[in-house]
C-alpha angles and dihedrals in degrees: 000000000000123000090238091060093047091050092049092049092049091051091049091048092049092050091047092050091055091055115070092201097053100095095094130084121284115254117193125222092215113055104186141033094245140326090289117044090198110072117221093241088063094044092049097234135092134005120337095216119122111254116245120239124190114252118245124231090259092053092049090052091050091052099042097041121204144266129253118042098307115114117241093242093050094046093046093047093044091051090049092049093047091054097044102038109044107158109246090216090066088068111079121224089236091062092049093046090047091052093047091047090053092052092046090048089053090050090051093049090051091050092049091049091052091047091051089050090053092049094048095049094043093046089054089051093232097134138045126244094256092055089050090056090052090051091051091054089046090053091050091049091051091049091049091051092050090048091052089048090053094047092048091052094060099076097045091046092051089049089062104266118143116251095259094048091047091053090049091051090048090051090052090050090050090054091052091047092050099044101034102034115014096043094051094044092047094050091047095055093038091058092046091048092053091050091051091049090052089050090053090049091052089050094049092049090047094238093150097169093056089043092056093043092051091044090051090051091051094049094044091047092050091052092048090049092051092049090049091050091050092052094046104038127086134194102279121107088005139359121274093247092051091051090049094053092045090051090049090057093040092244099113097090090051092049090048089053091053091049090048090053089053092053089044090060098048099039113102095199139028107228112324100081129064097247093040129144093262094047091049090053089055097041094049091050094242094127091046091052093048091048090051091048092049092048093045094046096044096043098033119029097022092044097049093043093049093063098059091039092053091046090050091052092048097043099042119085094214122067126231121201091199091053093049092048090051091052092049091049090049091051090050093047094049093044090050091051091051095044091050089069089074098037114115113266094006111133118217098178134028132190110202091327096317115121110236108168112034130177119243106190121102113234093240097043120113091239094057092046088055089049090055090050092048093048092048093049092045094050093044094049094049094044089053097040100066098043091045091050091049091049094048092051095036093127100031099051112040139122117217089342094310115119113235107164096109092040091054093052089046091053092049092050091046090055091048092051092048090051092051092049092049091049092052102040111015085213115134092198090063094059090089087064087072087082095066090038088065087070103031135342112274090220135106105267096195097052113087114206137149093251139018118283101201115010123337134337110285094223091055092050094048090047091053090051092048092051091050092050092049093049091046092051091049091049092051091048094048105038111012122101109263093208090053090052092049090050091048091049091053092050105034108016089140092069094044091049091047092052094047096046096044093046093052095042099052095061098064092037092056092046092049092046094050093048103046110020110043126131104221112211117219114251097210098060119105117247122262090241090073088067096053130088118253093245090053090055093048098043093041093052099235113202137188093279092054089053090060099049108108119232091238090067093052088047088071082081126038123272115259117257093215105034101047125084117222095218094047093045093051091047093051093044089054090055093057105036091152093064109096092189093055093045095050091048090048094051092046091049091052091046092054095042093050092046095054122099091255115138110235094000096121092044091053091049091050092049090051091058101260094142093053092046092051094048090049091051090050091050095049096045107038093153096051109101093190094055094043094050096044091044092054090050092047093050091049093050090048094049105041110098092350111104094182092061091048095058 
């Protein structure tokens, strides 16, 4: 080992020895290299310059050095350790209780103020009773938010953060809880509630055929969702069988919300540190379960229920606002599930907890906005196409008086999609994904690669849909009853116009998106499967498509702590030293592995060459704050209390 490394380790050890609280694992303040772990030079789009990240106080101290006779490295490291490793026992319970009581008192004062406002306005008779009820719910929501803010402040405050910093961390945790957990759970149960209300309406109006069709769609969608959860989940927060049964009874989102609240309480940071709230949600598999539930619900239950509901709205002479609202919500839910495939950091496929296919588009980028538009038009056109076709050939194509024209076309397209998926993946478990492919390709639209990554090539799927729409339009023009079409246009011109406009719009949008906004994956990078353990590949069911996904795509999310092999990861990282995203994920993975309470873990990593790999990453990427910070933490975790790694 080089003399430079020995000198650096000795300095770190000397600084750690002077600090009585430095025996724990290093936890960085900056978690990632930049806002996008995949540099543009690897994605093939944009500028190749390294993104700038503001330096932390610890990094400024390390650069500026200090006065007196303390060396700059010692002073910078000691300051960093003092900030990050304050002993929780130094904080008295009275201080914590006093802080919590102050926050709760503030929540109570806010609630009293809102209640007084309600009383004053109501006493003056300025509002109606319904508005008063809304204000009461608003007051309860504000009180709940303040209570969550107070609960989320406890762990950061006990970890040594000042009051203001602890409140800021709690606010960040609340944002993650609201956007990543509460929003998904709320949309899931809102869609299911609307479907149940529509079922009740069919039952009250004695529309038994629609009732049975919608009930069959709900049950089939629930089964598809449970199967999708079983194929995507891994043993983290719960076993795979438990997650499957909870998904079957529609309880999994609620259980995930409860588990997220538990991690919300114990996490001492939101996203910056290694064991933060966001990282715990990923490590425990909570985010993976919610992603599987959202995909299964949006592409299973919502999809299969939307067809009979749309047909009921088109075929019935009377209109129903509840039915139309349920269809619109289903279209939004399905479009969101499809668009999430391309959203940055969203994982569409896991192997034993390791992210394989990850989205790369920022939510506010022009490319992602075009993806949302394309998904919405594709879903709307397909949801209208089959019911309209069934309505137009209601008398011509029927079996024992039951119309089946749209169902026959749906079955033919389903078989074609299953054939394309089997040709691309050779994976029998992916054949169920032919159901969502009937509406829109379950494939990243912004990632340009030689072959499909999840199901079937998007261009081939869209071409199949376009051919079906053209043939359907020709069949209606040639053989359908013109008077029937005129009567349908007078009653339900909204659905006909929606199908026509969305079908025509998605063609130029897809062509423009493919031409100007693709992320081109490098062909020379090794696949992510070379990083995984053999048991992870076998239990996860790796197929031919997984073997082609480059490691740089999976590096848009962090490497799994349980599925990755240290020797394989170091070997693959050495093959692509120029990739900043792979190097930062490698250093963070080593830092977390060495910092865990795992006997002999740091010694095994050192023997595998982790120290040399980290030093090489630091040398090749001197301007990358994410790599430098994670590398310092990894070296410290490898060196503390491990003499072999200090040599």
